[in-house]
C-alpha positions in Angstrom: -11.5 -1.4 28.3 -8.9 -2.0 25.5 -11.2 -4.6 23.9 -14.0 -2.0 23.8 -11.7 0.6 22.2 -10.5 -1.8 19.5 -14.2 -2.4 18.5 -15.1 1.3 18.6 -15.4 2.6 15.0 -14.6 6.3 15.7 -11.5 5.3 17.7 -10.3 3.0 15.0 -10.9 5.7 12.4 -8.9 8.2 14.4 -6.0 5.7 14.7 -6.2 5.1 10.9 -6.0 8.9 10.2 -3.0 9.3 12.6 -1.3 6.4 10.8 -2.0 8.2 7.5 -0.6 11.5 8.7 2.5 9.8 10.0 3.0 8.2 6.5 2.8 11.7 5.0 5.4 12.9 7.5 7.6 10.0 6.7 7.8 10.7 3.0 8.2 14.5 3.3 11.9 14.6 4.3 12.7 12.1 1.6 10.9 14.2 -1.0 12.6 17.4 0.1 16.0 15.7 0.0 15.3 14.5 -3.5 14.4 18.0 -4.7 17.4 19.4 -3.0 19.6 16.9 -4.8 20.8 15.2 -1.5 18.9 12.0 -2.5 18.6 10.4 -5.9 15.9 7.8 -5.9 16.3 4.8 -8.2 13.6 5.2 -10.9 12.9 1.6 -11.5 12.6 0.7 -7.8 10.1 3.5 -7.1 8.1 2.6 -10.2 7.8 -1.0 -9.1 7.0 0.0 -5.5 4.3 2.3 -6.9 2.7 -0.6 -8.9 3.0 -3.0 -6.0 1.6 -0.5 -3.5 -1.4 0.2 -5.8 -2.1 -3.5 -6.0 -1.9 -3.9 -2.2 -4.2 -0.9 -1.8 -6.7 -2.4 -4.2 -6.6 -5.7 -2.3 -7.3 -3.8 0.9 -10.3 -2.1 -0.6 -11.6 -5.3 -2.1 -11.3 -7.2 1.2 -13.2 -4.6 3.1 -10.6 -2.5 4.9 -12.0 0.6 6.5 -10.0 2.5 9.2 -6.7 1.0 8.1 -7.3 2.0 4.5 -6.1 5.6 5.2 -2.6 4.2 5.9 -2.4 2.1 2.7 -3.7 5.0 0.7 -1.0 7.4 2.0 1.7 4.8 1.5 0.8 4.5 -2.1 0.5 8.3 -2.6 3.9 8.9 -1.0 5.5 6.2 -3.2 3.9 7.6 -6.4 5.1 11.1 -5.4 8.7 9.9 -5.0 8.5 8.1 -8.3 7.2 11.3 -10.0 10.1 13.2 -8.5 12.6 10.6 -9.6 11.7 11.2 -13.2 13.6 14.5 -13.0 15.9 14.1 -10.0 16.3 10.3 -9.9 18.8 8.0 -11.4 18.8 4.8 -13.5 16.5 3.5 -16.1 12.8 3.0 -15.7 12.6 -0.7 -16.4 15.4 -3.2 -17.0 15.0 -7.0 -17.7 14.8 -7.9 -14.0 12.3 -5.1 -13.3 10.2 -6.3 -16.2 10.1 -9.8 -14.6 8.9 -8.3 -11.4 6.1 -6.4 -13.2 5.1 -9.6 -15.0 4.9 -11.4 -11.7 2.7 -8.6 -10.3 0.5 -8.9 -13.4 0.2 -12.7 -12.7 -1.1 -11.8 -9.3 -3.8 -9.6 -10.8 -4.8 -12.4 -13.2 -5.0 -14.9 -10.2 -7.1 -12.3 -8.4 -9.5 -11.9 -11.4 -9.8 -15.7 -11.9 -10.4 -16.6 -8.2 -12.2 -13.4 -7.2 -10.0 -13.2 -4.1 -7.3 -10.6 -3.5 -5.2 -12.9 -1.4 -3.0 -14.2 -4.3 -2.3 -10.7 -5.6 -1.5 -9.5 -2.0 0.8 -12.5 -1.4 2.8 -12.0 -4.6 3.0 -8.2 -3.9 4.4 -8.7 -0.4 6.8 -11.5 -1.5 8.3 -9.3 -4.3 8.5 -6.3 -2.1 10.2 -8.3 0.6 13.1 -9.2 -1.8 13.8 -5.5 -2.3 13.3 -4.8 1.4 16.0 -7.3 2.4 18.5 -5.4 0.2 17.5 -2.2 1.8 18.1 -3.6 5.3 21.6 -4.8 4.2 22.3 -1.4 2.7 21.0 0.4 5.8 23.4 -1.6 8.0 26.5 -1.2 5.7 26.0 2.4 4.9 23.4 4.0 7.3 24.3 7.5 6.2 22.6 6.9 2.9 19.2 6.4 4.5 16.9 8.8 6.3 16.2 7.5 9.8 13.2 9.8 10.3 11.5 8.4 7.3 11.8 4.8 8.3 11.0 5.3 12.0 7.8 7.3 11.1 6.8 4.6 8.7 7.4 2.0 11.4 5.1 3.8 13.8 2.5 4.4 11.1 2.4 0.7 10.3 2.0 -0.2 14.1 -1.0 2.2 14.2 -2.4 0.7 11.0 -2.3 -2.8 12.6 -4.4 -1.4 15.5 -6.8 0.3 13.1 -7.7 -3.0 11.4 -9.7 -3.7 14.6 -10.0 -7.5 14.1 -8.0 -10.6 13.6 -8.3 -10.6 9.8 -5.0 -11.8 8.4 -5.8 -10.6 4.9 -6.2 -7.0 6.2 -3.4 -7.3 8.6 -0.9 -8.8 6.1 0.2 -5.5 4.5 0.6 -3.3 7.6 2.3 -6.3 9.4 4.8 -6.6 6.5 5.6 -2.9 6.6 5.9 -2.9 10.4 8.4 -5.8 10.2 10.3 -4.3 7.3 10.5 -0.7 8.6 11.5 -2.0 12.0 14.3 -4.1 10.5 15.6 -1.1 8.5 15.6 1.1 11.6 17.3 -1.6 13.6 19.9 -2.1 10.8 20.6 1.6 10.7 21.1 1.9 14.4 23.4 -1.1 14.4 25.3 0.3 11.4 25.8 3.6 13.2 27.0 1.9 16.3 29.4 -0.1 14.3 30.7 3.0 12.6 31.3 4.7 16.0 32.9 1.6 17.5 35.2 0.7 14.6 37.6 3.8 15.0 37.6 3.3 18.8 38.5 -0.4 18.4 41.2 0.5 15.8 42.7 3.1 18.1 42.7 0.7 21.0 44.5 -1.9 18.9 47.0 0.7 17.7 47.7 1.9 21.2 48.2 -1.7 22.5 50.6 -2.4 19.6 52.6 0.7 20.3 53.0 -0.4 23.9 
């Protein structure tokens, strides 16, 4: 039954659309917080993520993605929207020396794609670069969970899971991008939950130690 569903084009298309809608829902609170001044996105980061996301989307199209393409398209759209908002409400410069190196590396992936006529190299470079920034976000989410929006990351996590299903086949090129986002968003959600638990437990532990010392 499940195997039949995973090979059913209308079903996979529906899953892909749901994943795309979840992606829209994920970016909406972040965008509203930005406009309200509660969040100040870093301009350079969102510029880079927009470029890398566009490359990932292009690679998905080139490699023949269908139902899962909705998810990738909405991810890129959301990222570009946040970058556009950061121009007015964001913080930081647009490109510093480190950011320029990242963009050059991304350009190298595009050159490799053009020379080899396969999008695998561009996709691998894109995911590798994005992963470096993702690790820093995971650490930040654990250390200061109040600076991140749990709804955004959890919705993105669920959207990525649905996008994996929407691929409908064991094609690692098409699965790579949603699998990466599934792992990253899941790690960020987990880090935020652990960070919140630590924040709650720390005062209780300190109070317990103080009480024991007083006795």
